[in-house]
N, C-alpha and C positions, 0 to 999 in steps of 0.2 A: 607470213602465214600466221605466226603467233599473234601479231598485232590484229589481224582480221578476226581470229577466234575470240580475242578479248572483246572486241567491238561487239561481236555477235552476242556474247555472254551478257554484256552490259545491256544491250538492247532487250534481251529476253527478260532480264531482271526488271528492267524499267516497265515492260509491259505487265508483268506480274504485279508490280507495285500499283500501277494505274488500275488494274482490275480490282485489287483489293480496296483502293480508295473508293472506286465506283460502288462496290458492294457496301462498304461501310457508310457511305453517305446517302444510300438509297437512290443513286442515280440510275437511270434507265437507259436501255438501248435506244438507238435511233428509231422513233416510231414513224419516220418518214412523214407522209402527208395524209394519214388515215382519217377519214371523216368521223367525227364524234357522233354516235348514234345511241338512242335510248329505247329499249324494247321492253315490252310487258307481255306476260304469258296470257292473261285473261282480262279483257277490257270491261267485262260486266260481271262484278263479283257480288254474290249474295252470301252473307255470313250466316252461319248456323252454329249456335253454341254447342250443340252436341258434337260437332267436329272441332272444338275450341283449340286443340293442340295442332291441328293440320296446318300446313302452309296455305295461306290465303293470297298473298300478294308477293310477286317476285319481279323486281326490276333489274335489268342487266344492261351493260353498255360496252361499247368498244373503247379502246384505249384513247382514241383521238391521236393528235400529233404533238410531238415536242419540237418540231421544226428542225429535226436533225441536230439538236444541241446536245442530246444525251442527258438533259436535265430531267428531274422528276416532275411528274404531273399530279396535282392534287384535285380532288373532286368534291364538290358540294352539291348535295341533292335536297331539293325543296319540294314540298307538296302543298298545293293550295286549292281553294275552291275555284272552279272554272269561272272565268270572266273577272276575276279580282286583280289580275296582273301581279300575282304573287305579293299582294300588299302586307298580308299577315300569314306568312307560310309556316308550315310545320317543318322544321330542320331535321331531316332524316340523317344526313351526313354532312360534315363540315371539314373541309381541307383534309379529307382522307386520302391516303397514298396506297397504291397498289391494291385497291378494292374495286371490284368490277360488278358486283351484285349487292342488292339489298332486298331482304325479304322479311316478311312478318307473318306470324301465325294468325289464325282467326281471332283469338282472343286479344292479341296485341294490337292488331288492326282496329278491332271494334273499340278498344280503349282509346286509341288515337282519335277515331271519329267522334266519339262521345265527349272526350275531354277537350280536344283542341277545336273540333269543328261544330261541336253542340248538335251532333246528329241524333234524331229520335228513332225509336224502335221502327222498323219497317220502312224507314225513309231511305230512298235512293239519292245519294249525293254525287254530284259530278265533280271530279278532281282533275287537276293537272299536275304532272310531275316535271320538274325542270332540273336538268344536270348541268353544271357549270365546271369546265375544266380550265385550270390555270397551270401554265408552265413557269417554273422558277426563272426569275430574271427576265420574263417577258410580259409585255403589257396586254397582249391579245388575250381575249377570253373565247373559249369555244362553248357553245350552248346547244343542247339537244332537249326536246320536249316530247311528251306523250300524254294522251288523255285516257281516262278510265272512269267508271262509276262503281260505288260500293253501297250496298244496302246493309245498314246496321241492325243490331237487335238489342233488346233490353236484357241485360244479363240477370240470370237468376240469383237469388240470394246466396251469399257465401256462408251463412250460418242458418242452422235450423235446430229448433228446440222441441221436446216433447212436454206437454202440459196436460193435466188432468187428474182426476182422483184415482185413475189406474196407474199413475206414474209416481216416483219417489218424491217429487216436489209438489204434488197436489196441483191445485188451481192457482198457485202463486206464480205470476209471471216472472217475478224476481228469482225464483228457485227452480225454474224449468230445467229439465235434464238436457244438456247439450249433446247433440248427435255428432258423430265423426264424419267430416266430408271426405268421401272417397274420391270424388271428382266433381267437375261442375254439375250441380244440380242433383247429385247422388249422394245419399247420406245413410248412415247406419248407427245403431245403438243396440247394445245388449245389456239387460238388467232385469231386476224383479218387477213384475207388474202384478196388480191385484184386480179383482173383478170391479169394473167401473168403465169410465169413458176417458177419451184422450183426443187431442188434436195436435197440430204443429204451429208453432209461431216462429217468426224469422228473426225477432230481436228481443234480447233478454230484457224484461221489464215492460214490454209493450204486447197488448193482446192483439193488435193489428199491425201489419198484415198477418193473416193466418192461413194455414192450409187445412180445409175441412173435408168431410166426406161428401161427395157429390151424389146425385141421384143414380149414377152408374157405379157407385162404389169406388170411384177414383178420387184423387186429390183435386180440389178446386180451390183457387185463390180467393180469399175473402179480404176485401180492403175497406169495407164499411159495416157499421153495426146494423144497417138495414138489410144486409144480405143474410141468407140462411146460415145457421151455425150448427150444422149437424156434426157431431163427433163420431170417431170410430169407438168400438166397444171391445172390452176384454171380458171373457166369461169365467175363466179359471186362473187362480193364482199360479204363477209359473215364472221361470226365467224365460225371457223371450229375446229374439233378435228381431228388431224392427228395421226394415229397409224401405226408403222412400226415394222414388225416382220422380223429380219434379218435371222432367221432360215428358214422360209417358203418363204420369198421374198414378202409377201403380204403387201400392203399399203392400208389403208382404210381412206377415208375422209368423215366425217359426219358433216353436218351443224348443229350447235348447235343453241339454241335460239338467234335470232338476237337482242340482248339486246340494248336498248337505254337508256340514263339516265332518271331517274324518273322526273327530272326538268332540264329545259334549262337555268335557272338562279339561282344564289345563292347570298345571301347578308351577309356581316359582319355586326353584330349588337353588340354594346358594348359601353364601356366608350369611347373608341377611336373615335367612330362615334357619340358621344352624344346620343347614343341609337337610332340613325336614322338607316336607312337600306342602307348601302353602297354597291353598285353592285360589285360583283367580276368578273373578266375576266375568260372566259371560255377558256381552254387550246386548242390551235389549233392542237395539235398532238393527244390528247386524250379527247373526249368529256365528260368523266366522271370526269375530273379534273377541279377545279375552283381555281383561284389564286387571292391573294390580298397582297399589301405591304403597310405598315404604320409605322409611328413613334409613339410609345406609350408614351404619356406624363405622368409623375408621378403625375402631378396635377389633371389628370382626373381619374386615376385608370386603372385597368388592366382586368376587366371582359369582356368576349365576348362569343358569340354563333353565330349560322348561321341560317338565314331565307330563306324560299323558295319562298315567295311572299311579295312584298313590303308592309309594314305596318301590315302584318299578323303575330300574335304571336303564331299561331298554325302551325303544320307541320314544325317544326324546327329541325335542326341537333344540338344535344347538347352533352356535356361531359356526361361520365357514371357515374361520381361521383362529388359531390360538390367541388368547388375550386380545380378543376384538374390542374396539372401542364401543362405548355405549351408544355412540352415533351411527354405528355400522348397522344397517337395516338387513342385511343378508342373513338368511336362515337356512339351515340344512336339517332335514329330517333323518335321523340315524336310528335304524331299526335295532342295531346291536349295541355293543359298548364303545366301539372305536369307529371313527375318531371321537375324542371327548373334548372338542373345543368349546370354550365358554367365553362369554363377554366379561370384561374386567374394568371395573372402575379404578382409576389411579388415585394415588393419595391425595392430590388436590381436589379430586371430584368426590370424595367421601365426606362424611358428616353432613349430608344434604339429603332433601327429600326428592324422590323421583316418581313419576307416573309412567307406567309401562303399558303398551298396547301391542298384542301379538295377533297378527292375521295369519290363519292357518289354511287359506286357500291353496289347494295342491298346486304346486308349480309356481305360485306367486306369493310364497310365504314372506313375511315382513315382521321385523321387530322394531317398533318405534317407541323411543324412550326420551324423555325430556325432564329436566329439573323443574321441580315445582316450588314456585315462590307463592307463599299463601297471600290471598287477598287481605288487605288491611281491614276491610269491613264487608259484611254481607248484609243485604237489605231485603226486607219482605215487601212484597206487592200483591195486589189483588183486592177484590171486593170484600174478602174476609179480614183485611188488615185495616188499621186506622187510616192509612194514606189512600186506600182505594187503588185505582188503576193510574194515579199520577206518579209517573216514575221519577220525576225530580224530587218528589216528596216521600219516596220509599222509606219505609220504617227501618231504622238501623237496629241490628241486633247488638248484643253486649259481648265484647271481647273477654277472654279468660287468660289465665296464665299460659294456656297451651295455644300457640299462635294459629293452630289449625281448627280450634273449637270455639264455636260461638253460641251463646244462649239468648233466650228471650222469654219473658214472662209477661202476660197481660191478657187482655180480652180480645178474642177473635169473634168476627161475626160469622154467620152461616154464609158460606160462599167459596170462591176460589182463592188459591194461594200458590205462588212459587217465589223463587229467591234470585235476585240479581246481584252479581258481584262488582258491577262497575257503573250501573245506572246509565247506560248509553241511551241518548235520546231517540236513536233509530231502532232500538230494541234488538239490535243485532250484536250484542256483547256476549258475556259470559253468564251462564244461568245454571242453577240447580233446579231440577224438576223431578217429578215422580216418575217411576219406571213404567207407568201406564196412565192413560187418560182418566180424569175424575177419580183418582185413588183416594180412598178415605184412610186417615191415619189409623194405625193398628194399636198405637200406644206403646209399641216396642221399637227397638233399634231396627231400621230397615234401610235397604240400599236406595240411593238416588241416582238420577241420570244427570251427568255434567256435560254441557255443550258450550264451547267457545265459538260462537258464530262469527267472530271477527277474526279468527286465526286461520289463515290458509293452511298451515301445517296440521292443525287439528281436523279441519275439514277434509283434508286429503286422506286422512285415516279411513274415511267412509267412501267406498267405491261406488256403492249403489244407493246411498241415501243422501238426499239433500238436507243437511242439518238446519239450514235457514228456515225450512218450512215446518220444523218440529216445534210444537207448542203444547206441552202437557202441563196439567196443573192438578194440585191437591184439591179435593172437595171437602171442605169442613162442614159436616152435617148439622151440627148444633152449636149455636153461639154460646160462649162461656169463657172461663179462665183456662189458659193453656200454658205449659212450659214446653219450649222448643229447644233442642240441643242438636247442633249441626256440626259435623266434622268434615271439613273441606278436603282433607287429605285422603281419608278412607271413604269419602263420599257416602256417609251414612247420616240418617236423621232420626230423631225421636220426638214425636209430637204427642204430648200426654195431656189429656183433659183433667183438670183439677176437680 
């Protein structure tokens, strides 16, 4: 009796071990002699991009047979144009195990049609699907086929940009405002727009293709200069949300809250100011931005924060954590006295010059600070200068004992003037410009506008302004002898006629 029980136990253990081996090796149960069949849900498929995420094609199949061996079956699924005998098929699956369906969304199937089969828009293409099943250690192949047709579409652009004198980038195709793609063919953008006109382009730097205003007020695709070029218009300066639906052609413009900064003045407060309130400069292109530049002496220390009213220690913009790094952009507005977190420059970060930019957009406050290394030379350019508009020959200024200050003395013509820091041939480098177009020098020290069009970090400070399209110049009204003093750290200039 004991011997019988022992034999039974060993037999059960053997079965359990065999079962584990089967699972681990992906071996399958006996499939008997089931015929391999391949099925499709819809044999005439018309793709529509508006339903791009929907399922378009589903192929399913039976297991076929493994001839009672218990061995696994692998499946290869090919799709080819009808009548080609699968000479150049699209391989959908190859040697897949325990998979019995294959499906693709509208967008995925359209991509396959266009990229592999070269299908054109609105073209119905006849296809065949072939499923081949192979059993491990067997030579026989099982094959099943089915036929279907699909009509492809021309996908709409994946990018869309706003261009026009009503937009931040003006009519420069290189500086067009990029819209956010919400879904296929549906875009949105929010920002400041001024009275003027605008339209849409699909490719940055290219005026065609564009989407213009049709006779019915809806979007119309323009692909040739010979086609009408009617823009949309803006009557009132405001913050707008622009929505464009390329499927329906509908463009909607909605005025959003006409936000203004909570404060029209900001102050740097810290060791560098001896804890006094140093007024910051309000950015001339974006009223939410405030700027300051300073040399942080090691002997003084590196703590700082920002006030909103001179001498008032409440209603301040502070760091979100104590002793925050100067690279920490997070800002917290504190109406009372506490918490009193500040940014802190460490010992190795002191005895250096920095430029600071604070964005006080409510809910999106940022503090952006970077070390400022002075440019080795500043150059004058414009038809008021000896070099004219030849940037390679731009007139150099004279360095001084102060690495941030340059001077120049000589004769200026009547005409335009601005300053390049790097003489970039593409004109997209660092510039000093006046704070308004055609500004005539006052003969006194006055602020300048600094733009680094080559710096992504600098351009990211502006959320609603395309700095690449900004081009302001001084207007020298009378030819004569002038003395110019430029401070690149404090961003000030003095142009004095002798």
